[in-house]
Biopython code that builds the backbone (N, CA, C, O; Angstrom):
import numpy as np
from Bio.PDB.StructureBuilder import StructureBuilder

atoms = [
    (1, "MET", "N", (-7.605, -3.332, 5.090)),
    (1, "MET", "CA", (-7.151, -4.578, 4.264)),
    (1, "MET", "C", (-8.067, -4.845, 3.642)),
    (1, "MET", "O", (-7.763, -5.520, 2.659)),
    (2, "ASP", "N", (-9.508, -4.553, 3.773)),
    (2, "ASP", "CA", (-10.559, -4.811, 3.399)),
    (2, "ASP", "C", (-10.515, -4.209, 1.796)),
    (2, "ASP", "O", (-10.977, -4.849, 0.852)),
    (3, "GLU", "N", (-9.894, -2.901, 1.664)),
    (3, "GLU", "CA", (-10.263, -2.659, 0.272)),
    (3, "GLU", "C", (-9.091, -2.938, -0.328)),
    (3, "GLU", "O", (-9.139, -2.606, -1.512)),
    (4, "VAL", "N", (-7.952, -3.457, 0.018)),
    (4, "VAL", "CA", (-7.039, -3.983, -0.699)),
    (4, "VAL", "C", (-7.311, -5.156, -1.134)),
    (4, "VAL", "O", (-6.566, -5.476, -2.060)),
    (5, "ARG", "N", (-8.018, -5.880, -0.871)),
    (5, "ARG", "CA", (-8.644, -7.071, -0.480)),
    (5, "ARG", "C", (-9.514, -6.995, -2.048)),
    (5, "ARG", "O", (-9.523, -7.774, -3.002)),
    (6, "ALA", "N", (-10.128, -5.841, -1.831)),
    (6, "ALA", "CA", (-11.463, -5.875, -2.726)),
    (6, "ALA", "C", (-11.376, -5.225, -4.126)),
    (6, "ALA", "O", (-12.284, -5.063, -4.941)),
    (7, "PHE", "N", (-9.579, -4.765, -4.246)),
    (7, "PHE", "CA", (-9.270, -3.900, -5.359)),
    (7, "PHE", "C", (-8.492, -5.140, -5.993)),
    (7, "PHE", "O", (-8.093, -4.982, -7.147)),
    (8, "LEU", "N", (-8.244, -6.311, -5.386)),
    (8, "LEU", "CA", (-7.522, -7.271, -5.811)),
    (8, "LEU", "C", (-8.341, -8.846, -6.172)),
    (8, "LEU", "O", (-7.937, -9.957, -6.517)),
    (9, "ASP", "N", (-9.549, -8.306, -5.910)),
    (9, "ASP", "CA", (-10.535, -9.186, -6.492)),
    (9, "ASP", "C", (-11.278, -8.773, -7.541)),
    (9, "ASP", "O", (-11.807, -9.527, -8.357)),
    (10, "GLY", "N", (-11.358, -7.007, -7.540)),
    (10, "GLY", "CA", (-12.153, -6.372, -8.693)),
    (10, "GLY", "C", (-11.860, -6.020, -9.981)),
    (10, "GLY", "O", (-12.613, -5.769, -10.923)),
    (11, "THR", "N", (-10.223, -6.040, -9.870)),
    (11, "THR", "CA", (-9.579, -5.749, -10.895)),
    (11, "THR", "C", (-8.944, -6.540, -11.781)),
    (11, "THR", "O", (-8.096, -7.208, -11.189)),
    (12, "GLY", "N", (-8.993, -6.856, -13.430)),
    (12, "GLY", "CA", (-7.676, -7.288, -13.967)),
    (12, "GLY", "C", (-6.611, -6.697, -14.109)),
    (12, "GLY", "O", (-5.744, -6.840, -13.247)),
    (13, "CYS", "N", (-6.418, -5.989, -15.074)),
    (13, "CYS", "CA", (-5.389, -4.980, -15.667)),
    (13, "CYS", "C", (-5.627, -3.385, -15.217)),
    (13, "CYS", "O", (-6.601, -2.649, -15.378)),
    (14, "VAL", "N", (-4.576, -3.206, -14.705)),
    (14, "VAL", "CA", (-4.348, -1.920, -14.391)),
    (14, "VAL", "C", (-2.799, -1.118, -14.626)),
    (14, "VAL", "O", (-1.710, -1.502, -14.200)),
    (15, "GLU", "N", (-3.000, -0.290, -15.176)),
    (15, "GLU", "CA", (-1.772, 0.290, -15.950)),
    (15, "GLU", "C", (-1.887, 1.890, -15.393)),
    (15, "GLU", "O", (-2.775, 2.690, -15.686)),
    (16, "PHE", "N", (-0.593, 2.140, -14.405)),
    (16, "PHE", "CA", (-0.645, 2.961, -13.656)),
    (16, "PHE", "C", (0.923, 4.057, -14.584)),
    (16, "PHE", "O", (1.758, 3.315, -15.101)),
    (17, "SER", "N", (1.173, 5.399, -14.710)),
    (17, "SER", "CA", (2.420, 5.780, -15.231)),
    (17, "SER", "C", (2.919, 6.635, -14.178)),
    (17, "SER", "O", (2.188, 7.385, -13.530)),
    (18, "VAL", "N", (4.256, 6.514, -13.997)),
    (18, "VAL", "CA", (4.673, 7.107, -13.066)),
    (18, "VAL", "C", (5.992, 7.521, -13.597)),
    (18, "VAL", "O", (6.851, 6.647, -13.715)),
    (19, "PRO", "N", (6.348, 9.123, -14.039)),
    (19, "PRO", "CA", (7.337, 9.528, -14.872)),
    (19, "PRO", "C", (9.072, 8.772, -14.413)),
    (19, "PRO", "O", (9.982, 8.508, -15.199)),
    (20, "GLU", "N", (9.053, 8.609, -13.087)),
    (20, "GLU", "CA", (10.515, 8.180, -12.908)),
    (20, "GLU", "C", (10.070, 7.361, -11.916)),
    (20, "GLU", "O", (9.026, 7.403, -11.264)),
    (21, "ARG", "N", (11.588, 6.127, -11.865)),
    (21, "ARG", "CA", (11.462, 5.110, -10.948)),
    (21, "ARG", "C", (11.635, 5.865, -9.745)),
    (21, "ARG", "O", (10.694, 5.733, -8.964)),
    (22, "ARG", "N", (12.534, 6.597, -9.374)),
    (22, "ARG", "CA", (12.623, 7.250, -8.200)),
    (22, "ARG", "C", (11.060, 7.924, -7.423)),
    (22, "ARG", "O", (11.100, 8.168, -6.217)),
    (23, "GLU", "N", (9.735, 8.187, -8.219)),
    (23, "GLU", "CA", (8.923, 8.419, -7.948)),
    (23, "GLU", "C", (8.115, 7.125, -7.522)),
    (23, "GLU", "O", (7.334, 7.007, -6.578)),
    (24, "ARG", "N", (8.519, 6.151, -8.493)),
    (24, "ARG", "CA", (7.430, 5.202, -8.223)),
    (24, "ARG", "C", (7.584, 4.439, -6.766)),
    (24, "ARG", "O", (6.703, 4.029, -6.010)),
    (25, "ARG", "N", (9.121, 4.396, -6.637)),
    (25, "ARG", "CA", (9.678, 3.480, -5.544)),
    (25, "ARG", "C", (9.359, 4.630, -3.916)),
    (25, "ARG", "O", (9.229, 4.203, -2.769)),
    (26, "ALA", "N", (9.323, 5.710, -4.245)),
    (26, "ALA", "CA", (8.722, 6.553, -3.055)),
    (26, "ALA", "C", (7.398, 6.300, -2.779)),
    (26, "ALA", "O", (6.986, 5.907, -1.688)),
    (27, "TRP", "N", (6.638, 6.547, -3.879)),
    (27, "TRP", "CA", (5.063, 5.938, -3.676)),
    (27, "TRP", "C", (5.037, 4.626, -2.937)),
    (27, "TRP", "O", (4.360, 4.585, -1.909)),
    (28, "ILE", "N", (5.753, 3.438, -3.364)),
    (28, "ILE", "CA", (5.483, 2.431, -2.884)),
    (28, "ILE", "C", (6.062, 2.239, -1.415)),
    (28, "ILE", "O", (5.654, 1.372, -0.641)),
    (29, "ALA", "N", (7.118, 3.209, -1.113)),
    (29, "ALA", "CA", (7.716, 3.427, 0.376)),
    (29, "ALA", "C", (6.719, 4.412, 1.235)),
    (29, "ALA", "O", (6.995, 4.513, 2.431)),
    (30, "ARG", "N", (5.384, 5.282, 0.655)),
    (30, "ARG", "CA", (4.830, 5.673, 1.395)),
    (30, "ARG", "C", (3.374, 4.787, 1.756)),
    (30, "ARG", "O", (2.661, 4.878, 2.755)),
    (31, "SER", "N", (3.232, 3.929, 0.585)),
    (31, "SER", "CA", (1.660, 3.511, 0.620)),
    (31, "SER", "C", (2.232, 1.825, 1.506)),
    (31, "SER", "O", (1.353, 1.034, 1.844)),
    (32, "LEU", "N", (3.595, 1.522, 1.751)),
    (32, "LEU", "CA", (3.900, 0.792, 2.706)),
    (32, "LEU", "C", (3.614, 1.032, 4.540)),
    (32, "LEU", "O", (3.150, 0.410, 5.496)),
    (33, "GLU", "N", (4.271, 2.424, 4.209)),
    (33, "GLU", "CA", (3.869, 3.143, 5.560)),
    (33, "GLU", "C", (2.540, 3.504, 5.908)),
    (33, "GLU", "O", (2.178, 3.640, 7.077)),
    (34, "GLU", "N", (2.066, 3.606, 5.271)),
    (34, "GLU", "CA", (0.560, 4.322, 5.263)),
    (34, "GLU", "C", (-0.670, 2.893, 5.694)),
    (34, "GLU", "O", (-1.742, 2.809, 6.293)),
    (35, "LEU", "N", (0.314, 1.908, 4.939)),
    (35, "LEU", "CA", (-0.979, 0.309, 5.621)),
    (35, "LEU", "C", (-0.319, -0.142, 6.731)),
    (35, "LEU", "O", (-0.921, -0.960, 7.426)),
    (36, "GLY", "N", (1.161, 0.317, 7.173)),
    (36, "GLY", "CA", (1.355, -0.187, 8.228)),
    (36, "GLY", "C", (2.088, -1.877, 8.303)),
    (36, "GLY", "O", (1.901, -2.885, 8.984)),
    (37, "TYR", "N", (3.122, -1.409, 7.023)),
    (37, "TYR", "CA", (3.023, -3.143, 6.628)),
    (37, "TYR", "C", (3.987, -3.584, 8.065)),
    (37, "TYR", "O", (3.840, -4.785, 8.296)),
    (38, "ARG", "N", (4.686, -3.070, 8.809)),
    (38, "ARG", "CA", (5.503, -3.540, 9.526)),
    (38, "ARG", "C", (4.551, -4.163, 10.401)),
    (38, "ARG", "O", (4.834, -5.359, 10.331)),
    (39, "SER", "N", (3.884, -4.069, 10.941)),
    (39, "SER", "CA", (2.957, -4.366, 11.956)),
    (39, "SER", "C", (1.386, -5.767, 11.200)),
    (39, "SER", "O", (0.487, -6.314, 11.838)),
    (40, "LEU", "N", (1.695, -5.851, 9.846)),
    (40, "LEU", "CA", (0.454, -6.909, 9.498)),
    (40, "LEU", "C", (1.408, -7.977, 9.445)),
    (40, "LEU", "O", (2.633, -8.016, 9.560)),
    (41, "ARG", "N", (0.201, -9.137, 9.167)),
    (41, "ARG", "CA", (0.376, -10.397, 9.938)),
    (41, "ARG", "C", (1.028, -10.801, 8.387)),
    (41, "ARG", "O", (1.234, -10.042, 7.440)),
    (42, "LYS", "N", (1.292, -12.417, 8.501)),
    (42, "LYS", "CA", (2.261, -12.464, 6.942)),
    (42, "LYS", "C", (1.147, -12.807, 5.952)),
    (42, "LYS", "O", (1.508, -13.038, 4.798)),
    (43, "ARG", "N", (-0.150, -12.872, 6.241)),
    (43, "ARG", "CA", (-0.905, -13.148, 5.097)),
    (43, "ARG", "C", (-1.594, -11.706, 4.833)),
    (43, "ARG", "O", (-1.956, -11.538, 3.668)),
    (44, "GLU", "N", (-1.844, -10.575, 5.788)),
    (44, "GLU", "CA", (-1.873, -9.722, 5.151)),
    (44, "GLU", "C", (-0.822, -8.491, 4.227)),
    (44, "GLU", "O", (-1.216, -7.465, 3.673)),
    (45, "ARG", "N", (0.615, -9.034, 4.313)),
    (45, "ARG", "CA", (1.467, -8.445, 3.865)),
    (45, "ARG", "C", (1.753, -9.540, 2.686)),
    (45, "ARG", "O", (2.756, -9.425, 1.982)),
    (46, "GLY", "N", (1.181, -10.196, 2.575)),
    (46, "GLY", "CA", (0.919, -10.956, 1.122)),
    (46, "GLY", "C", (0.320, -10.100, 0.001)),
    (46, "GLY", "O", (0.664, -9.677, -1.103)),
    (47, "LEU", "N", (-0.693, -10.052, 0.776)),
    (47, "LEU", "CA", (-1.975, -8.825, -0.045)),
    (47, "LEU", "C", (-1.287, -8.017, -0.620)),
    (47, "LEU", "O", (-1.233, -7.886, -1.843)),
    (48, "VAL", "N", (-0.577, -7.272, 0.334)),
    (48, "VAL", "CA", (-0.369, -5.744, -0.010)),
    (48, "VAL", "C", (0.504, -5.791, -0.863)),
    (48, "VAL", "O", (0.457, -5.068, -1.859)),
    (49, "GLY", "N", (1.905, -7.034, -0.541)),
    (49, "GLY", "CA", (2.830, -6.921, -2.119)),
    (49, "GLY", "C", (2.233, -7.466, -3.532)),
    (49, "GLY", "O", (2.806, -7.337, -4.614)),
    (50, "ARG", "N", (1.104, -8.032, -3.345)),
    (50, "ARG", "CA", (0.020, -8.322, -4.394)),
    (50, "ARG", "C", (-0.414, -7.194, -4.969)),
    (50, "ARG", "O", (-0.045, -6.950, -6.117)),
    (51, "PHE", "N", (-1.199, -6.379, -4.342)),
    (51, "PHE", "CA", (-1.562, -5.240, -4.387)),
    (51, "PHE", "C", (-0.753, -4.226, -5.387)),
    (51, "PHE", "O", (-1.126, -3.762, -6.464)),
    (52, "LEU", "N", (0.670, -4.002, -4.568)),
    (52, "LEU", "CA", (1.794, -3.132, -5.022)),
    (52, "LEU", "C", (2.340, -4.020, -6.617)),
    (52, "LEU", "O", (3.031, -3.596, -7.543)),
    (53, "CYS", "N", (1.900, -4.927, -6.477)),
    (53, "CYS", "CA", (2.931, -5.535, -7.712)),
    (53, "CYS", "C", (1.836, -5.165, -8.994)),
    (53, "CYS", "O", (2.243, -4.792, -10.094)),
    (54, "ARG", "N", (0.262, -5.345, -8.632)),
    (54, "ARG", "CA", (-0.562, -5.112, -9.430)),
    (54, "ARG", "C", (-0.775, -3.479, -10.086)),
    (54, "ARG", "O", (-1.313, -3.209, -11.160)),
    (55, "VAL", "N", (-0.229, -2.591, -9.177)),
    (55, "VAL", "CA", (-0.386, -1.139, -9.359)),
    (55, "VAL", "C", (0.685, -0.997, -10.275)),
    (55, "VAL", "O", (0.497, -0.787, -11.473)),
    (56, "THR", "N", (1.793, -1.104, -9.756)),
    (56, "THR", "CA", (3.385, -0.803, -10.110)),
    (56, "THR", "C", (3.637, -1.318, -11.456)),
    (56, "THR", "O", (4.204, -0.601, -12.280)),
    (57, "GLY", "N", (3.294, -2.396, -11.717)),
    (57, "GLY", "CA", (3.991, -3.367, -12.763)),
    (57, "GLY", "C", (5.399, -4.214, -12.168)),
    (57, "GLY", "O", (5.864, -5.277, -12.580)),
    (58, "TYR", "N", (5.705, -3.656, -11.460)),
    (58, "TYR", "CA", (6.943, -4.922, -10.915)),
    (58, "TYR", "C", (6.633, -6.487, -10.409)),
    (58, "TYR", "O", (5.610, -6.808, -9.803)),
    (59, "SER", "N", (7.405, -7.136, -10.669)),
    (59, "SER", "CA", (7.269, -8.209, -10.400)),
    (59, "SER", "C", (7.111, -8.802, -9.184)),
    (59, "SER", "O", (7.017, -7.905, -8.346)),
    (60, "ARG", "N", (7.013, -10.246, -8.511)),
    (60, "ARG", "CA", (6.513, -10.470, -7.219)),
    (60, "ARG", "C", (8.306, -10.093, -6.594)),
    (60, "ARG", "O", (8.740, -9.360, -5.705)),
    (61, "GLN", "N", (8.833, -10.855, -7.416)),
    (61, "GLN", "CA", (10.244, -11.020, -6.824)),
    (61, "GLN", "C", (11.070, -9.330, -6.559)),
    (61, "GLN", "O", (11.759, -8.979, -5.602)),
    (62, "GLN", "N", (10.719, -8.633, -7.656)),
    (62, "GLN", "CA", (11.040, -7.477, -7.446)),
    (62, "GLN", "C", (10.537, -6.760, -6.537)),
    (62, "GLN", "O", (11.351, -6.150, -5.845)),
    (63, "MET", "N", (9.417, -6.626, -6.298)),
    (63, "MET", "CA", (8.622, -6.120, -4.882)),
    (63, "MET", "C", (9.343, -6.517, -3.599)),
    (63, "MET", "O", (9.496, -5.796, -2.613)),
    (64, "THR", "N", (9.739, -7.698, -3.750)),
    (64, "THR", "CA", (9.904, -8.660, -2.500)),
    (64, "THR", "C", (11.587, -7.575, -2.060)),
    (64, "THR", "O", (11.792, -6.935, -1.029)),
    (65, "ARG", "N", (12.480, -7.734, -3.237)),
    (65, "ARG", "CA", (13.635, -6.956, -2.810)),
    (65, "ARG", "C", (13.564, -5.195, -2.572)),
    (65, "ARG", "O", (14.361, -4.508, -1.933)),
    (66, "LEU", "N", (12.560, -4.833, -3.181)),
    (66, "LEU", "CA", (12.142, -3.412, -2.720)),
    (66, "LEU", "C", (11.975, -3.277, -1.543)),
    (66, "LEU", "O", (12.633, -2.526, -0.824)),
    (67, "ILE", "N", (10.696, -4.285, -1.057)),
    (67, "ILE", "CA", (9.973, -4.046, 0.616)),
    (67, "ILE", "C", (11.553, -4.369, 1.504)),
    (67, "ILE", "O", (12.091, -3.550, 2.249)),
    (68, "ALA", "N", (12.097, -5.799, 1.182)),
    (68, "ALA", "CA", (13.353, -6.031, 2.329)),
    (68, "ALA", "C", (14.507, -4.568, 2.054)),
    (68, "ALA", "O", (14.964, -3.963, 3.023)),
    (69, "ARG", "N", (14.811, -4.210, 0.756)),
    (69, "ARG", "CA", (15.477, -2.795, 0.753)),
    (69, "ARG", "C", (15.390, -1.823, 2.003)),
    (69, "ARG", "O", (16.271, -1.270, 2.662)),
    (70, "GLY", "N", (13.413, -1.812, 2.125)),
    (70, "GLY", "CA", (13.090, -0.356, 2.520)),
    (70, "GLY", "C", (12.925, -0.444, 3.792)),
    (70, "GLY", "O", (12.874, 0.547, 4.520)),
    (71, "ARG", "N", (12.752, -2.466, 4.478)),
    (71, "ARG", "CA", (12.885, -2.879, 5.801)),
    (71, "ARG", "C", (14.509, -2.444, 6.487)),
    (71, "ARG", "O", (14.634, -1.941, 7.603)),
    (72, "ALA", "N", (15.618, -2.747, 5.596)),
    (72, "ALA", "CA", (16.823, -2.795, 5.520)),
    (72, "ALA", "C", (17.221, -1.373, 6.300)),
    (72, "ALA", "O", (17.809, -1.243, 7.373)),
    (73, "LYS", "N", (16.563, -0.083, 5.159)),
    (73, "LYS", "CA", (17.172, 0.995, 5.739)),
    (73, "LYS", "C", (16.315, 1.439, 6.837)),
    (73, "LYS", "O", (16.865, 2.271, 7.557)),
    (74, "PHE", "N", (15.290, 1.164, 7.122)),
    (74, "PHE", "CA", (14.645, 1.306, 8.448)),
    (74, "PHE", "C", (15.653, 0.472, 9.794)),
    (74, "PHE", "O", (15.905, 0.926, 10.910)),
    (75, "VAL", "N", (15.904, -0.323, 9.439)),
    (75, "VAL", "CA", (16.798, -0.994, 10.580)),
    (75, "VAL", "C", (18.096, -0.156, 10.619)),
    (75, "VAL", "O", (18.714, -0.103, 11.683)),
    (76, "LYS", "N", (18.466, 0.379, 9.732)),
    (76, "LYS", "CA", (19.881, 0.841, 9.810)),
    (76, "LYS", "C", (19.466, 2.757, 10.707)),
    (76, "LYS", "O", (20.071, 3.357, 11.597)),
    (77, "THR", "N", (18.406, 3.070, 10.032)),
    (77, "THR", "CA", (18.335, 4.586, 10.796)),
    (77, "THR", "C", (18.057, 4.259, 12.015)),
    (77, "THR", "O", (18.336, 5.057, 12.910)),
    (78, "TYR", "N", (17.368, 2.854, 12.356)),
    (78, "TYR", "CA", (16.810, 2.721, 13.870)),
    (78, "TYR", "C", (18.146, 2.505, 14.436)),
    (78, "TYR", "O", (18.238, 3.052, 15.534)),
    (79, "LYS", "N", (18.952, 2.047, 14.159)),
    (79, "LYS", "CA", (19.850, 1.631, 15.397)),
    (79, "LYS", "C", (21.355, 2.915, 15.315)),
    (79, "LYS", "O", (22.443, 3.025, 15.880)),
    (80, "LYS", "N", (20.645, 3.614, 14.359)),
    (80, "LYS", "CA", (22.023, 5.373, 14.181)),
    (80, "LYS", "C", (21.193, 5.924, 15.278)),
    (80, "LYS", "O", (21.936, 6.696, 15.885)),
    (81, "ILE", "N", (19.931, 5.914, 15.880)),
    (81, "ILE", "CA", (18.914, 6.798, 16.516)),
    (81, "ILE", "C", (19.146, 6.519, 18.249)),
    (81, "ILE", "O", (19.452, 7.278, 19.168)),
    (82, "GLY", "N", (18.842, 5.070, 18.183)),
    (82, "GLY", "CA", (19.107, 4.165, 19.452)),
    (82, "GLY", "C", (20.570, 3.666, 19.391)),
    (82, "GLY", "O", (21.013, 2.938, 20.280)),
]
sb = StructureBuilder()
sb.init_structure("model")
sb.init_model(0)
sb.init_chain("A")
sb.init_seg("    ")
for serial, (resi, resn, name, xyz) in enumerate(atoms, 1):
    if name == "N":
        sb.init_residue(resn, " ", resi, " ")
    sb.init_atom(name, np.array(xyz, "f"), 0.0, 1.0, " ", f" {name:<3s}", serial, name[0])
structure = sb.get_structure()
């Protein structure tokens, strides 16, 4: 979390280019999983959301929808398995 906080404090405008929307969303999903988003506290989840918004260029509202959609998919697959 310290790296995310340092990135947000130290950068102004960052532009990355990902050719396709599908690849960008896959990167977001991998990042959320690697950062352990589901187990983070609310304040830390906010930091991760701001980080992803800054890197991807998505708005806060769009990032919130993408994260919620990803969590819903996790719940569906978990219920199918269990």
